[in-house]
N, C-alpha and C positions, 0 to 999 in steps of 0.2 A: 443580912445585907441588902445591898442593891441587886436587882435581877440583872441576868445576863442579856447577852444580844437576843436570845432566843425568846424573851418574853417581850419585845417590842412588836407592835402591831403596825404593819404599813399597808394603806389602801389608797387606792386612787380616789381622786375627789369624783363626787355624783356628775354624771353626764350632764350637758347641757341639751335641751330638747327644743324642738321647734314649736311645740304648743303654746297655745295662748293667743291673746289679742295683739294685734300690731297696728300701726299707724305710720305713715309716710309720705314722701315726696317722690315725685317722678319728672324726668324731662328729657326730651328724644327729639327725633324727626319723623315726618310721616310723608308718603307719597301715595297719591290717590287717581283712580281713572272716574272722570265723570262722565256718563254717556247722555246725551240729549237725544230726544226724538221727538219730533212735530207731529203733534196729533191734529192739527188742522192746518189750512193753508195760512201761512202769514208770508205773502209775498215779500221777497223772491222766494221764500222756503215753502217747500210743498209738504202736505202731509206724508208721513213716511219717512221723510229725510232725517238722517242722522249725523250725529258730531261727537266727538270724543277729546277731550284734552286732559291733562296731567296735572292736576293741581299738586303742591308740595310746600312744606314749610315746618316750622317748629311746633312743639306743643310744650306745655307743663301743668302740672296738676298733681292731685292727691289722690291716697288710697287708705282704705281701712278694711282689716279683715280678721279672721280667727282661723287657728290652724289646731286640729286636732292629731295625735299621733298615735299609731298603734304598731308598734316594732319600728320597722324602718319605713313603714308608709305613714306620708304626712298628707292629710286631706282638711279640705276646709272650704270658706267662702270669702269673697272679697268683692267690694265696691269701689269704684274708680271714676273720677271725673277729671277733665282735662280743658283747658282753654287753648285754642289753636289758632295758629295764623297759617293756615293751610290754602292756598288760593292759586288761580291760574286765571290770565285774561289773554283771548285769542281773538284775532282778526280772521273772520271767515265768512265763505258765502253760504255756509251750512249745508245746501243741499248740492253744492257742486255745479251751480249753473253757470253758462257763459256770461262772463263780464256783468254780474249784476252789482249794484252798490254793495260795498262790504258791510258787515255788521261786526260788532264786538261783543264776545260772549265771556261771562266771568263766573267762575264758582268759588264760593267762600265756604270752608268749613270752619266754624266759630267755635263750637263746644261739641265735645263728644264725652259719653259716659258708658259704663258697663257695670253688670252685676254678674260674677262668674264664679262656677266652682273650680276648685282646684284640687289636684291629686299629684304627688311626688314621691320621691324616694331619697332617703337621708343617707346620707353618705358619710356622716361624721358632721364636719363643719361646713359641708356643701350639700345643697338641696335642688335636685333637677326635678322639674315639676312641667304639666300641661295643665291648660285651662280653657273652658269653654263655658259660653252662656248667651244672655242677652246685650245688646248694644244699640245706643241710639247717638244722634248727632242733629245739630241744628246747622242746616246747609242754607245759603242764599244764593240765587241765581240773578245775574244782572245782564239785561241785554240794551246796548247801545246803538242806535242807528246810525245812518251815513249823516243825519243833521245834529248828531250828539245829543238827542232826545234819550234819556235814560230812565230804564225802568227796573226795579228790583223787587224780588218776593222771596221771603224766607218761609221754609218749612222744616218741620221735624220729622227725621227720617227714624223708623224703627227696624231692627234687623237682629244680627247674632255676629259671634265672634269667636275665633280659636285661636290659642297663642300657645307660647312655651317659653321658660326661662331657666335661670340659674341663679341661685342665691348663696352666699357666703355669710356665715356666721362671725363677724369679726371679733365680737365679744359676746357677754352673756345676753346683752339686749341689742346692740348694734348688729343690722343686716344690710349688707351691701348686694346689689343684685344687677342683672341685665336680662331684658324681656323682649321678644317679640311678639305682635299681635296682628292678625289679619281680621278685618270688619267687613261685612257685607251690610249695609244700611238699606238695602231694597230701593224701591223706586217711589217717588210722588208726583203727583201731577202739579204743574205750577201753570199760571195763566189769567187769574182773574184780573191781575193787573197788566199783563201782556196784551190781551184782546178780550173787550167785553162781548163779543159774539159768542164765547163759548165759556158758560159758566161753570163747566166740569175741568177746565184745563186744556190748555193747548200745548203744553210741553211737558212730556215725560222725562224725569231725571233719575238715573240709577248710578249710585255711589258705592265704590268699593275703596279700601284704605288699607295700608300696610304702615306698621310703626315700628320702630326700635326706640327702647327707652332705657335709661340708667335709673336706678332706684335706689332709696336709702330709706330704711324702716327702722323704727324703735320697737321692739318687741316686749311686751309687758310679761312678767313672770321671773321664775327663778329656775335654777338647776331641778332635775329631777330629785325626788327623795329616795335615800337609800336606808337599809336597816342599818341600826348601829352595831359595831363590830363586836363579836362576843368576846369577853375577858380570855387574856391568854392561860393556858393550862399551867400550871405549877408542878 
């Protein structure tokens, strides 16, 4: 006849893992510190004069990466690129001189990218992680003098980034997340177009950036394999 209840085999479905390739989109907000330092006299600005302002704005981009998992530890690598509208324009005398004609300084961060390693802890459907690695950005500086003569110059900055985030496995393949990053893009010399008297640059600019982004990713791969259950004992 039919077997009894004791013959039924009950087992949980195999667990969803974080391992595998993933690709996604992110969007968020960034706020920066742009520090200008004059390397040469550009009247009324004197060599050594400093000025800082705080560009801010939105960013949107994509990311791709790979995770491996050893027990609850998840580790991997990710590449990311974002278009940005992070800028600030300030009316300033730069060196703080008394009643000089004002000039306008503007900083634009147009594009930023990174390649980072990640390590995290699997809490089930939640993953908390930290990340660090290389970062770069395209930065444009603009100087407008009192007569509205405007000169702009763009440079690529190279630096580093650290960050942290949390992700939620909404389904077998859909991942939602929130991430914070700090970027130090280092300093670059600008000035071939600002003043022809100094071919090595007349302004040094150092840029740091903070961002918070929301993320959505598609994870390729299936549940972790498990052994087939043994047949019930009769």
